[in-house]
C-alpha positions as CSV (number, residue, x, y, z in Angstrom):
1,X,10.1,24.5,12.6
2,X,6.8,22.6,12.6
3,X,6.4,20.2,9.6
4,X,3.2,18.7,8.3
5,X,3.5,15.5,6.1
6,X,0.7,14.2,3.9
7,X,0.5,11.5,1.3
8,X,-1.9,10.1,-1.3
9,X,-1.8,6.7,-2.8
10,X,0.3,3.6,-2.1
11,X,2.1,2.1,0.8
12,X,5.4,3.0,-0.8
13,X,4.4,6.7,-0.5
14,X,3.6,6.0,3.2
15,X,7.1,4.4,3.7
16,X,8.7,7.4,2.1
17,X,7.1,9.9,4.4
18,X,8.0,7.8,7.4
19,X,11.7,8.2,6.3
20,X,11.1,12.0,5.8
21,X,9.6,12.2,9.3
22,X,12.7,10.6,10.8
23,X,15.0,13.0,8.9
24,X,13.1,16.1,9.8
25,X,13.1,15.0,13.5
26,X,16.8,14.2,13.3
27,X,17.4,17.8,12.1
28,X,15.6,19.2,15.1
29,X,12.2,19.9,13.7
30,X,8.7,18.9,15.0
31,X,6.2,16.8,13.0
32,X,2.6,18.1,13.6
33,X,-0.8,16.5,13.1
34,X,-2.5,19.2,11.1
35,X,-1.6,21.8,8.5
36,X,-3.0,24.6,10.7
37,X,-0.1,24.3,13.1
38,X,2.7,23.9,10.5
39,X,5.3,26.2,9.1
40,X,6.1,23.8,6.2
41,X,4.3,20.9,4.6
42,X,5.4,18.1,2.3
43,X,2.9,16.4,0.1
44,X,3.8,13.1,-1.5
45,X,1.5,13.0,-4.5
46,X,0.0,10.1,-6.6
47,X,-1.0,9.8,-10.3
48,X,-2.2,6.2,-10.6
49,X,-5.7,7.4,-11.6
50,X,-7.2,10.8,-12.6
51,X,-8.9,10.8,-9.2
52,X,-5.5,10.4,-7.4
53,X,-4.0,13.2,-9.4
54,X,-7.0,15.4,-8.6
55,X,-6.8,14.5,-4.9
56,X,-3.1,15.4,-5.0
57,X,-3.8,18.9,-6.3
58,X,-6.7,19.2,-3.8
59,X,-4.4,18.3,-0.9
60,X,-1.9,21.0,-1.8
61,X,-4.7,23.7,-2.2
62,X,-6.2,22.7,1.2
63,X,-2.9,22.9,3.0
64,X,-2.3,26.4,1.4
65,X,-5.7,27.5,2.6
66,X,-4.8,26.3,6.1
67,X,-2.1,29.0,6.1
68,X,1.1,27.0,5.3
69,X,3.3,29.4,3.4
70,X,6.0,26.9,2.3
71,X,4.8,23.7,0.6
72,X,7.1,21.0,-0.9
73,X,5.4,19.0,-3.7
74,X,6.9,15.6,-4.5
75,X,5.8,12.1,-5.7
76,X,4.4,10.7,-8.9
77,X,1.9,13.4,-10.0
78,X,4.5,16.1,-9.2
79,X,7.1,14.2,-11.3
80,X,4.7,13.9,-14.3
81,X,3.4,17.5,-14.0
82,X,6.2,19.6,-12.4
83,X,5.2,22.9,-14.0
84,X,1.6,22.5,-12.9
85,X,2.8,21.6,-9.4
86,X,4.9,24.7,-9.2
87,X,1.9,26.9,-10.0
88,X,-0.2,25.7,-7.1
89,X,-0.6,28.0,-4.2
90,X,2.4,28.3,-1.8
91,X,4.4,25.6,-3.5
92,X,8.0,26.7,-3.0
93,X,9.8,23.5,-3.8
94,X,9.1,20.8,-6.5
95,X,11.1,17.6,-5.9
96,X,10.9,14.9,-8.6
97,X,10.9,11.2,-7.6
98,X,14.6,10.7,-8.7
99,X,15.6,13.4,-6.1
100,X,13.1,12.4,-3.4
101,X,15.7,10.6,-1.2
102,X,17.4,13.9,-0.7
103,X,14.3,16.0,-0.2
104,X,14.8,16.8,3.4
105,X,18.5,17.8,3.3
106,X,17.8,19.7,0.0
107,X,14.9,21.6,1.5
108,X,16.8,22.4,4.7
109,X,20.1,23.2,2.9
110,X,21.9,20.4,4.8
111,X,24.4,17.8,3.6
112,X,22.8,14.3,3.5
113,X,25.7,12.9,5.6
114,X,24.7,15.1,8.6
115,X,21.8,12.8,9.5
116,X,22.0,10.4,12.4
117,X,18.6,8.9,12.1
118,X,16.5,7.9,15.1
119,X,14.8,4.5,15.2
120,X,11.5,4.3,13.4
121,X,9.7,4.6,16.7
122,X,6.1,3.7,17.1
123,X,5.3,7.2,18.2
124,X,4.8,7.7,14.5
125,X,3.7,10.5,12.2
126,X,0.9,12.3,14.0
127,X,-2.6,12.6,12.6
128,X,-4.0,10.7,9.6
129,X,-0.8,8.6,9.2
130,X,-0.7,7.2,12.7
131,X,0.3,3.5,12.0
132,X,1.6,0.7,14.2
133,X,3.0,-1.2,11.2
134,X,6.4,0.0,9.8
135,X,6.4,0.3,6.0
136,X,9.9,-0.5,4.7
137,X,10.8,0.5,1.2
138,X,12.9,-2.3,-0.4
139,X,12.5,-1.5,-4.1
140,X,11.5,1.4,-6.4
141,X,10.6,1.7,-10.1
142,X,9.3,-0.9,-12.5
143,X,10.4,-2.5,-15.8
144,X,7.0,-3.8,-16.7
145,X,5.2,-2.0,-19.6
146,X,1.5,-2.5,-18.5
147,X,-0.3,-0.3,-21.0
148,X,-2.6,1.4,-18.4
149,X,0.2,2.3,-15.9
150,X,1.7,5.7,-15.5
151,X,3.6,4.8,-12.4
152,X,6.4,3.2,-14.4
153,X,6.9,6.6,-16.2
154,X,6.9,8.5,-12.9
155,X,9.1,6.1,-11.0
156,X,11.6,5.0,-13.7
157,X,13.4,1.7,-14.0
158,X,13.3,-1.0,-11.4
159,X,16.0,-0.9,-8.7
160,X,16.5,-2.8,-5.5
161,X,17.7,-1.5,-2.2
162,X,20.7,-3.4,-0.8
163,X,19.9,-6.2,1.6
164,X,22.1,-4.6,4.3
165,X,20.1,-1.3,4.1
166,X,16.8,-3.2,4.3
167,X,17.9,-5.2,7.3
168,X,19.2,-2.0,9.0
169,X,15.9,-0.3,8.5
170,X,14.0,-3.2,9.9
171,X,16.2,-3.5,13.0
172,X,15.7,0.2,13.5
173,X,11.9,-0.2,13.3
174,X,12.1,-3.1,15.7
175,X,14.2,-1.1,18.1
176,X,11.4,1.5,18.0
177,X,8.9,-1.2,19.1
178,X,7.3,-2.0,15.8
179,X,5.3,-5.2,16.0
180,X,4.8,-5.7,12.3
181,X,7.0,-4.9,9.3
182,X,5.5,-4.4,5.8
183,X,7.8,-4.7,2.8
184,X,6.9,-2.3,0.0
185,X,8.0,-1.4,-3.5
186,X,6.6,-0.4,-6.9
187,X,7.4,-3.9,-8.2
188,X,8.2,-5.7,-5.0
189,X,8.5,-9.1,-6.6
190,X,11.4,-7.9,-8.8
191,X,13.6,-7.2,-5.8
192,X,17.1,-8.6,-6.4
193,X,16.8,-9.0,-10.2
194,X,20.0,-6.9,-10.7
195,X,21.8,-9.1,-8.3
196,X,20.6,-12.4,-9.6
197,X,18.7,-13.2,-6.4
198,X,15.0,-13.3,-5.7
199,X,12.5,-11.8,-3.2
200,X,12.5,-15.2,-1.4
201,X,16.1,-14.6,-0.6
202,X,15.3,-11.2,1.0
203,X,12.4,-12.8,3.0
204,X,14.6,-15.6,4.2
205,X,17.3,-13.2,5.3
206,X,14.9,-11.0,7.2
207,X,13.5,-14.0,9.0
208,X,17.0,-15.3,9.8
209,X,18.7,-12.1,10.7
210,X,16.1,-10.1,12.6
211,X,13.7,-10.6,15.5
212,X,10.7,-9.6,13.4
213,X,7.4,-10.9,15.0
214,X,5.1,-10.2,12.1
215,X,6.3,-9.8,8.5
216,X,3.9,-8.8,5.7
217,X,4.4,-8.4,2.0
218,X,2.6,-5.8,0.0
219,X,1.4,-6.1,-3.6
220,X,3.0,-8.9,-5.6
221,X,2.7,-9.4,-9.4
222,X,1.7,-13.0,-10.0
223,X,4.3,-13.7,-12.6
224,X,7.1,-13.1,-10.1
225,X,6.0,-16.1,-8.0
226,X,6.0,-19.8,-8.3
227,X,4.5,-22.6,-6.2
228,X,7.7,-23.0,-4.2
229,X,7.6,-19.4,-3.0
230,X,4.7,-20.2,-0.6
231,X,6.9,-22.7,1.3
232,X,8.2,-19.6,3.1
233,X,5.0,-19.4,5.0
234,X,6.0,-22.4,7.0
235,X,7.5,-19.7,9.2
236,X,4.5,-18.4,11.1
237,X,6.0,-14.9,11.4
238,X,5.0,-14.4,7.8
239,X,1.4,-13.1,7.7
240,X,-1.0,-15.2,5.6
241,X,-2.1,-12.5,3.3
242,X,-1.3,-12.1,-0.4
243,X,-2.3,-9.1,-2.5
244,X,-2.1,-10.3,-6.1
245,X,-3.3,-7.8,-8.7
246,X,-5.4,-9.5,-11.4
247,X,-6.6,-6.4,-13.3
248,X,-8.8,-8.6,-15.6
249,X,-10.1,-12.1,-15.8
250,X,-10.2,-12.1,-19.5
251,X,-7.2,-13.4,-21.4
252,X,-7.7,-11.1,-24.4
253,X,-8.0,-8.1,-22.1
254,X,-4.9,-9.1,-20.2
255,X,-3.0,-9.2,-23.5
256,X,-4.1,-5.6,-24.4
257,X,-2.9,-4.6,-20.9
258,X,0.5,-6.3,-21.6
259,X,0.1,-8.2,-18.3
260,X,2.5,-11.2,-18.0
261,X,-0.2,-13.6,-16.7
262,X,-3.3,-15.5,-17.9
263,X,-6.4,-16.5,-16.0
264,X,-5.2,-20.1,-16.0
265,X,-1.7,-19.3,-14.6
266,X,-3.3,-17.0,-12.0
267,X,-5.7,-19.8,-11.0
268,X,-2.9,-22.2,-10.6
269,X,-0.9,-19.8,-8.4
270,X,-3.9,-19.2,-6.1
271,X,-4.4,-22.9,-5.8
272,X,-0.8,-23.4,-4.9
273,X,-1.0,-20.7,-2.2
274,X,-4.2,-22.2,-0.7
275,X,-2.7,-25.7,-0.7
276,X,0.0,-24.4,1.6
277,X,-2.2,-21.9,3.5
278,X,-5.8,-23.0,3.4
279,X,-7.0,-19.9,5.2
280,X,-4.8,-17.4,3.4
281,X,-6.4,-14.0,2.5
282,X,-6.0,-13.2,-1.2
283,X,-6.9,-9.7,-2.2
284,X,-6.6,-8.1,-5.6
285,X,-7.0,-5.1,-7.9
286,X,-9.4,-5.1,-10.9
287,X,-9.8,-2.5,-13.7
288,X,-13.3,-2.0,-15.0
289,X,-13.9,-0.8,-18.5
290,X,-10.4,-1.1,-20.0
291,X,-10.3,0.1,-23.6
292,X,-11.9,-2.4,-25.9
293,X,-13.5,-4.4,-23.1
294,X,-16.6,-6.1,-24.6
295,X,-19.6,-7.4,-22.7
296,X,-18.2,-10.9,-23.1
297,X,-14.8,-10.0,-21.8
298,X,-16.4,-8.3,-18.8
299,X,-18.5,-11.4,-18.2
300,X,-15.3,-13.5,-18.2
301,X,-13.8,-11.2,-15.6
302,X,-16.9,-11.3,-13.4
303,X,-17.1,-15.1,-13.6
304,X,-13.3,-15.4,-12.8
305,X,-13.6,-13.0,-9.8
306,X,-16.4,-15.1,-8.4
307,X,-14.4,-18.3,-8.9
308,X,-11.3,-16.9,-7.1
309,X,-13.3,-16.1,-4.0
310,X,-11.2,-13.1,-3.1
311,X,-11.2,-12.0,0.5
312,X,-11.2,-8.3,-0.6
313,X,-10.0,-6.0,-3.3
314,X,-10.0,-2.7,-5.1
315,X,-12.0,-2.1,-8.3
316,X,-10.9,0.9,-10.4
317,X,-12.8,2.3,-13.2
318,X,-10.3,2.7,-16.0
319,X,-9.0,6.2,-16.4
320,X,-6.7,7.1,-19.3
321,X,-3.3,8.4,-18.2
322,X,-1.3,10.6,-20.5
323,X,1.7,8.8,-22.0
324,X,0.4,5.3,-21.6
325,X,-0.4,2.9,-24.4
326,X,-4.0,2.4,-23.3
327,X,-4.8,6.1,-23.5
328,X,-4.2,5.9,-27.3
329,X,-6.2,2.7,-27.8
330,X,-9.4,2.5,-29.9
331,X,-12.6,1.4,-28.2
332,X,-12.5,3.6,-25.1
333,X,-15.4,2.4,-22.9
334,X,-18.0,5.0,-22.0
335,X,-17.7,6.4,-18.5
336,X,-21.2,5.3,-17.5
337,X,-20.4,1.7,-18.6
338,X,-17.1,1.7,-16.7
339,X,-19.0,2.9,-13.6
340,X,-21.7,0.2,-13.9
341,X,-19.1,-2.5,-14.4
342,X,-17.2,-1.2,-11.4
343,X,-20.3,-1.5,-9.2
344,X,-21.0,-5.0,-10.3
345,X,-17.4,-6.2,-9.7
346,X,-17.4,-4.4,-6.3
347,X,-20.6,-6.3,-5.3
348,X,-19.1,-9.6,-6.3
349,X,-15.9,-9.0,-4.3
350,X,-17.9,-7.8,-1.3
351,X,-19.9,-11.0,-1.4
352,X,-16.9,-13.3,-1.4
353,X,-15.2,-11.1,1.2
354,X,-18.1,-11.4,3.5
355,X,-18.1,-15.2,3.1
356,X,-14.4,-15.2,3.9
357,X,-14.9,-13.2,7.1
358,X,-17.8,-15.5,8.2
359,X,-15.4,-18.5,8.2
360,X,-13.6,-17.2,11.2
361,X,-16.5,-16.3,13.5
362,X,-16.1,-18.2,16.8
363,X,-12.3,-18.5,16.4
364,X,-9.5,-16.8,18.4
365,X,-6.9,-14.9,16.5
366,X,-4.1,-12.5,17.4
367,X,-4.8,-8.9,16.5
368,X,-2.4,-5.9,16.3
369,X,-4.2,-2.8,17.4
370,X,-3.7,0.1,15.0
371,X,-6.2,2.7,16.4
372,X,-7.7,3.5,19.7
373,X,-10.4,6.0,20.6
374,X,-12.2,6.8,23.8
375,X,-15.5,5.0,24.2
376,X,-17.2,6.6,27.2
377,X,-18.1,4.3,30.1
378,X,-16.9,1.3,28.0
379,X,-13.3,2.5,28.1
380,X,-11.5,2.4,24.8
381,X,-12.5,1.1,21.3
382,X,-9.7,-0.5,19.3
383,X,-9.4,-1.5,15.7
384,X,-6.7,-3.6,14.2
385,X,-5.7,-6.4,11.9
386,X,-5.3,-10.2,12.2
387,X,-2.5,-11.8,10.4
388,X,-4.8,-12.7,7.5
389,X,-5.9,-9.1,7.3
390,X,-9.3,-9.2,8.9
391,X,-10.2,-5.9,10.4
392,X,-11.3,-6.4,14.1
393,X,-12.9,-4.1,16.6
394,X,-13.0,-4.6,20.4
395,X,-13.2,-2.6,23.6
396,X,-10.8,-2.5,26.6
397,X,-10.5,-0.6,29.8
398,X,-7.3,1.0,28.7
399,X,-5.8,1.9,25.3
400,X,-3.8,-0.9,23.8
401,X,-2.4,0.8,20.7
402,X,0.5,-1.1,19.1
403,X,-0.2,-4.1,21.3
404,X,-1.0,-7.7,20.2
405,X,-3.9,-9.5,21.9
406,X,-5.7,-12.8,21.4
407,X,-9.2,-11.9,20.4
408,X,-12.4,-14.0,20.1
409,X,-14.0,-13.2,16.8
410,X,-17.7,-12.9,17.7
411,X,-19.8,-11.4,15.0
412,X,-19.7,-9.6,11.6
413,X,-20.2,-5.8,11.8
414,X,-20.2,-4.5,8.2
415,X,-16.7,-4.9,6.8
416,X,-15.3,-5.5,10.3
417,X,-15.5,-8.2,12.9
418,X,-16.6,-7.4,16.4
419,X,-14.4,-9.3,18.9
420,X,-13.6,-9.6,22.6
421,X,-10.1,-9.6,24.1
422,X,-9.3,-12.9,25.8
């Protein structure tokens, strides 16, 4: 049978469909690049914003129109709205998050124990999800009660995967020629809390027990870290990039969000990271127009964003999510005000991101190539990432997908840097 896999949302969703891909292949099925060629499709949905929920429904409808008669809906939106998911065209199976690990054997009517999984080879999921980096799920769920977040409802309580399972997955990915490992989770920094250990212990074990060449951490809540955590980056295999969700630069807004941080503690954490890694890339998430956000609170956030000099980030206009505390709050900000504040914050982050990129022009850095396309008489155009998450483009006479090259960073080209392979 030919299977099409699609996902919306976070890196954790990407990690999950990579596992599903391995399981389907182990059961003798083929993963295809487009729905038009598929007998079955699996859609891993998202609900973090109203737009993500809409995109999830749209993906399913598009796949049905492409002629796929059997669609499996799973993920956060599906878990929150299972009845609505079941009514969408050609959806034959609705799998909630707590059953997702057994989605493939359940769908194929097989016992989970029958799987002998292949390595996570770097001939990965075809089509849109072609990635060189291997996303490894180490944790799921979240015990935080941020008032805007529906993911904690959809994913349940925080739980860590055993260290041995994580190491096994990483070694499998390395055996499949992965050049970079990305650790993912809903609340990655909480890994090990049930075992009275810390994420730093997981990172140390991976660096000690595997031959990983590039190790990257996905989103980390700032309150899970301390200054000593950054000493791990003395090992150059850890990529100098931190994604630290801020959400607001106003102390009063953060309190309404039930975030366990303050602008001052965030400032101190960023300073500690930059003391150890002067050129570290620090990216973030910001919510514009959270309920009750006054003009003064927005101004505080804007000033703080400029002060932090982020190297990039995502700005989300607040969207009320059913079941969350913020959806019931008074002082809902008008949509047009949310949109305007979003634009202003985006411009501020884009300005500091450009300044960050400019610092590296003229330097040579290693780049892992993630995409290659034919480029006429010039050969092939590649795009990839430096360790500090600069997106680089270059040309070569042959495709170098999943290879690492030293590249001279020559000039800014929009949000990318044009380089030349050395």
